[in-house]
Phi, psi and omega in degrees: 000314178307312184294317178295323177299315186291322178292321168309314186288317174295330171297313181294326175293315177300313176297316190287330184284322186280342185261026181307127181273130182269147177290320166245112189266162175219161186257141174262111176240115176221124178217184181282343194263321181201134189280126175266349182237128179268168182257139175218157177239145177292132179206154174092004185284144181276110180301334183283337184272220180295325180072017174216162176245117179294135176264127176232172186276004177198170181285068179165162185288348180281341181275146180302141169279130188240344181198182176215136174239162188229169182304133172092353170292133171272133183228155175252129178261127189233349179210152169231135179221099185066232179279352191256148191229134172273129178236164158225153190197165168078170179226118358297153173312122180237156187229149172174183181251140170219163183280137187295334182307338187246030175236138170244121181303130175245139180292155180096000000 
């Protein structure tokens, strides 16, 4: 019984982390007809500086930071708001907003 309870708690924790609510949401559109989200890679971050790209709940520094990305991380770009880009990435899928200066579009 204790193992089942532990498994349930771990499942709830994992589900809660992947179901992060955004303050400014965006739609992910991907189907067989046309890809609505493009591919990009995080690049150009100074390893001697912060070394990460903040993922936020909305398009701006006034929004809460919810994650970090690093040089070489792949993301799917789905929305643009000024210099900010709505992205999803990882397994399980996570979503958020990042500054577009640190994204390089990749073909495919």
